[in-house]
N, C-alpha and C positions, 0 to 999 in steps of 0.2 A: 590717316590724317589726324586723328585725335591725339596720337602720341606726339606727332610733330608740333602741335599747338598746345599741348598740355603744359609744357614749361612756360610758355608765354602767358597762359591764363593765370599763373601764379607768380609772375614776375613783377614784384613791387616797383621796380624801376620804371617799367613800361607804364604802369598805371599812375605813377607819380608824374611821368611825362604828360600823360593825358590830362591830369589835374592842372599842371602848369599851363598847358595850352588853353584849357578852358578859362583859367584865370586871366590869361592874356586877352582872349576874346572878350571876356567880361570887362576888363580894363579899357579896351578900345570902345566898347559900347557905352560905358559910363562916361568916358572922356568926351564922347560925342554929344552927350546931353540928351534931353528928351527930344525925340524926333517930331513931336507935335508942336512944342512951344520953345524948345531950346533950354529949358530950365535944368537945374542940377538934378541928377538922379541919386536917390537914396537906396541903400541896400535893402532888399526885401526878398531874401532867398527862400526858396521852397525847401521844406524838409523832405528828404527822400530816404527810403530804406532799400537801396539797390542790392540786388543779388549778384553774386559772381565777383565780389570785391575780394582781393587777396587779404589774408589775415594781416592785421596791423594798419590797414587803411580804411576800415569801415567808418570810423568817426569822421575822417577827412572827406569821405565820399557821401556823407549824410545830408548834403544840401545841393540843390540845383541853383546855380548863381542866377540872380534876377534882380531887377531894380524897379523903382516906381518914381514917378515925377514929383518933385517937391512943389512945383508951382501949379498943380492941377488939383482942384477939389475932388475930382474923381480918382485921383492917384493912378493914372494910366501906367500900366506895367510895360517894361521892356526886358525881355528875356533873350539874352544872346544865344546864338547857336552853340552847340556843344559836341566835342568829340567823345565825350564819356557816355552820353545818353542818346538813345534813339526814341524820340517822342516820349510817350508815357509808359514805355515798357519798363517792367520791374528789373529785368536783368540789364546789365551794362551793355552798351552797343558792341564792344569787342566780343563779348560772349555770344550775343545774338548772331553776329557775323560768322564767327568761327564755327559755332555749332551748326548753323544753317548751311555752312559750306561743306559739311561732311559728304563725301562722295559715297554713293551706295546706300544712302538713307540711314534711317535710325534702326539699325539691326539690334537684336536683343543684347548682344555683347556690348555694343556701343552705348546703348541706353543704360545698361547697368553701370558702366564706367561714368557716364555723364551724371547719373543720379548720385553716384558716390562723390564725384568731384563738385558738382554744382547744385544738386537737388532739383534738376530739371526733368520734367516728365515728357513722355513720348508725344502726348497731345500738344504740349507747348512747342516742342521742336517742329512738329508737323504744321502748326499754325504759323511759326516763323518762316518755314520753307514756303508755305503758300503765300505769305505776304511778299517775299522776295520774288517769287516767280509770277504771281498774278496781279498784285497791286502796285508794287514798286515800278515795274515797266510802264505803267500808265501815268506816273507822276510827271509833273513838269520838270522836276529835278533830273529824272532820267532822260527825258526828251532833250534837255539842254546838254547833257553830258554824253549820251550814247554816241554822238557824232565825233567825239574826241578820239575815238579809236579807229585806226586804219582798217582793221578787220573787225567786223561786227561782233559784239559780245553776245553769247548765247543767253537769252533771257530765261530759257528753260533750266539753265544750270546756275542761275544767280544764287548766292553771291560768289560761289566758287569760281565761276568763269571770269568774274570781275577781279577777284583777288589774284588770280593767275596772271593778270595783265601787268601787275606791278612787280618789278624786279627787286632783287635784294633779299635780305633776311626776312623771316616771317613778320617780325615787329615792324619793319619798314613798309612792307606790303600792306599790312593791316592799317597802319597809320595813314598811308596814302588813300586807302579805300574810305576810311572814316572822314578824312578831309574832303574827299570827293562828294560824299553824301551829306555834308554839313546841313544843307537846307532841310533835310528830313529829321533833324535832331530836336525839333520842337521849339526852336527859337523864333525870332521874328521872321525868318525866311522859310518857315514851314509851308510846304506845298500841299500836304494831305495828312490828315490825322492817321496815326498808326493804331 
C-alpha cells in the first residue's frame, strides 16, 4: 500500500487542492462573522511547521487559518475546520491517514521507507494507529458518521477500512475521508482533542 500512496504523498497538485479547500472553509467562516456577536473577523493565523508537506509548498502550508473577533475585548478566536490538519498533529492529515492505513502494520521494511520519505518513527505510527482504532471510534464525529455506511466499518482496521469505502482514485478516496472527518480537524467543530 505504501507504493500505491507514495506518489500521492508527493503530489503538489493534491496538496494545493487541500490548501484551496481550507481557504474556502476559512472564507465561509470569516464571511459569517463572529458567532458570539456578529462582528467582523480579523486574520489571526497560527504559525505551523507541518511535516509531510511536498517540496515547494512548505511556505504556503506554514500557517493554520484562523480569525479573531474585532468587536470583542477578549479577541475570541474562530478557527475553521481543515482538510489539511488533524488537530494539533505535526504531520499533515493526509500523511496521518495514509500511513495509519498501512495493512500489516509497521514492518521494518515499511518503516525504513517511511523514515526515508517522511522522517516518521515507528512509535509515532503506532500512536496514530492506536488513535484511529481506540479513540476515534469513541468520538461524536464517528458516532454521527458510522451509520452512513450500509455495511458497518471495521473500527479495528481504521482508517484503512474507512478509506476502502470511498470509490475512485486514491486522491478522491483520501479527500472524501478528510471531508468526512472534518470535525476532528481542530476547528470550531472539534469533538475531542487529538
